[in-house]
C-alpha positions in Angstrom: 7.2 7.8 -3.1 8.5 5.4 -0.3 7.5 5.7 3.3 9.8 6.1 6.2 11.4 2.6 8.0 10.8 3.5 11.7 11.1 0.5 14.1 7.8 0.0 15.2 8.1 -1.6 11.7 10.3 -3.3 11.6 9.4 -5.5 15.3 8.1 -8.0 12.8 10.9 -8.1 10.4 13.2 -8.6 14.4 10.8 -11.1 15.3 11.5 -13.1 12.4 15.4 -13.1 12.3 15.5 -13.8 16.4 12.9 -16.8 15.7 13.7 -17.7 12.0 18.0 -17.7 12.2 18.0 -17.6 16.1 19.8 -13.4 15.2 19.9 -12.0 18.8 18.7 -8.5 18.7 21.7 -6.4 19.4 23.8 -9.2 17.4 27.3 -7.1 15.8 27.4 -7.4 12.1 30.6 -8.4 12.3 29.8 -11.8 13.7 27.5 -12.7 10.3 29.3 -14.7 7.4 27.6 -15.1 4.3 25.0 -17.8 5.4 23.4 -15.2 7.8 23.6 -12.3 5.5 21.5 -14.5 3.0 19.3 -15.6 5.4 18.4 -11.9 6.6 17.8 -11.6 3.1 15.3 -14.1 2.6 13.9 -12.8 5.8 14.0 -9.6 4.7 12.7 -10.3 1.5 9.2 -12.5 3.0 8.3 -9.0 4.9 9.1 -6.1 2.0 5.7 -7.4 0.2 3.7 -4.2 2.9 6.2 -1.8 3.0 6.8 -1.3 -1.4 2.6 -1.5 -1.2 2.0 1.1 0.8 4.9 3.4 -1.2 3.0 2.3 -4.5 -0.1 3.4 -2.9 1.2 6.7 -2.5 2.5 6.8 -4.7 -0.5 6.1 -6.9 -2.2 9.5 -4.9 0.9 11.4 -5.6 0.1 11.3 -9.5 -3.0 12.9 -8.6 -3.3 17.1 -8.2 -1.2 17.9 -5.4 -4.3 18.1 -2.4 -4.1 22.8 -2.9 -5.7 25.7 -4.4 -4.6 24.7 -8.0 -6.3 21.5 -7.2 -9.2 21.8 -5.5 -11.8 21.4 -8.8 -9.9 17.8 -8.9 -10.7 17.2 -6.0 -14.3 18.7 -6.0 -15.0 17.1 -9.8 -13.7 13.9 -7.9 -16.2 13.5 -5.2 -19.4 14.8 -7.0 -17.9 12.0 -10.1 -17.6 9.3 -7.1 -20.4 9.8 -4.1 -17.5 9.7 -2.2 -16.1 11.8 -0.2 -13.5 9.2 1.2 -11.2 10.2 -1.2 -11.3 14.0 -0.1 -7.6 14.8 1.3 -9.4 16.4 3.9 -10.7 12.9 5.1 -7.4 10.5 4.1 -4.2 13.1 5.8 -4.4 11.5 8.7 -4.0 8.1 7.1 -1.3 9.1 4.5 0.4 11.0 6.3 0.6 7.6 8.8 1.7 5.5 5.7 4.6 8.1 4.9 5.7 6.3 8.8 5.3 3.3 7.2 1.9 2.0 8.2 -0.1 2.3 5.5 -3.2 -0.3 7.3 -5.5 2.4 7.6 -5.5 3.9 4.8 -5.6 1.0 2.6 -9.3 0.2 4.7 -10.3 3.4 3.8 -9.7 3.4 -0.4 -11.0 -0.2 -0.1 -14.3 1.3 1.9 -14.4 4.6 -1.1 -14.3 2.1 -3.9 -16.7 -0.1 -2.3 -19.0 1.9 -1.7 -19.1 3.1 -5.7 -22.1 2.2 -8.0 -20.3 1.1 -11.7 -21.5 4.3 -13.2 -20.3 5.6 -10.0 -16.3 4.4 -11.0 -16.9 4.7 -14.8 -17.7 8.9 -14.0 -14.8 8.0 -11.2 -12.3 7.0 -14.1 -13.0 9.7 -16.4 -11.8 12.8 -13.6 -8.8 10.8 -12.6 -8.2 9.7 -16.9 -7.8 13.7 -17.2 -5.9 15.4 -14.6 -3.2 12.0 -15.2 -3.4 12.6 -19.2 -2.8 16.3 -19.1 -0.2 16.1 -16.0 1.2 13.0 -17.5 1.3 14.7 -21.3 -0.6 11.3 -22.5 -3.0 13.2 -25.0 -4.0 9.4 -27.2 -4.8 7.6 -24.5 -8.3 7.4 -23.8 -8.8 9.0 -20.0 -11.6 6.4 -18.9 -8.8 3.4 -19.5 -5.8 5.6 -17.9 -8.8 6.5 -15.1 -10.2 2.9 -14.8 -6.4 1.7 -15.3 -5.5 4.0 -12.2 -8.4 3.3 -10.0 -7.7 -1.1 -10.3 -3.9 -0.1 -9.6 -4.8 1.8 -6.4 -7.1 -1.2 -5.4 -5.4 -4.1 -5.5 -2.9 -2.1 -4.0 -4.6 -1.1 -0.9 -5.8 -5.3 -1.2 -2.1 -6.3 -0.6 -1.1 -3.5 1.9 -3.6 -5.2 4.3 -2.7 -8.4 2.7 0.5 -7.9 3.5 0.4 -6.6 7.0 0.1 -10.3 8.8 1.0 -10.5 12.1 -0.6 -13.4 12.6 2.6 -15.0 11.2 3.8 -16.8 13.3 5.4 -20.2 14.5 2.3 -21.5 15.4 0.5 -20.6 12.2 3.1 -21.5 10.3 2.9 -24.8 12.1 -0.8 -25.0 11.4 -0.5 -23.7 7.7 2.3 -26.9 7.6 -0.1 -29.5 8.8 -3.1 -28.8 6.8 -1.5 -28.7 3.9 0.5 -32.4 4.7 -3.2 -33.7 6.1 -0.9 -34.3 9.7 
């Protein structure tokens, strides 16, 4: 599940293309040579981490029971076992919708807050609830539900961190020069 690509999400990429490759915003595609296309690919790949992580975060949530009448028991059990309301659909809906539009940082922050709020026993219990739902929906009865749930929670937590880490708005020429100076000792 990938978020939509919206113009505001690609602003940082457009800025980097203009700065790094001296490509004006209204450059005609016919004026690009192979080297210019390769340069665009390199800069775009460097900016794709957050987009891919946001898509993966949404994919993890999509693997859970839908927040409909049929999924009410799962979400109720998850709330009781995790001890946090941050993971309830009613509390994540706005952030999920923003993530579908390409802005995943609010959802990532909420997920990290929810995971941080859980005690170790709550995390184990939440993992069991999640693992049971995933084992049933993915037809994985031979795997331990606790293992499946814990892996899902770890993946959710790590992916949320990747979304936040990829949102490097400070990635500018001055920041790049400061990084280079720090590593070269100048």
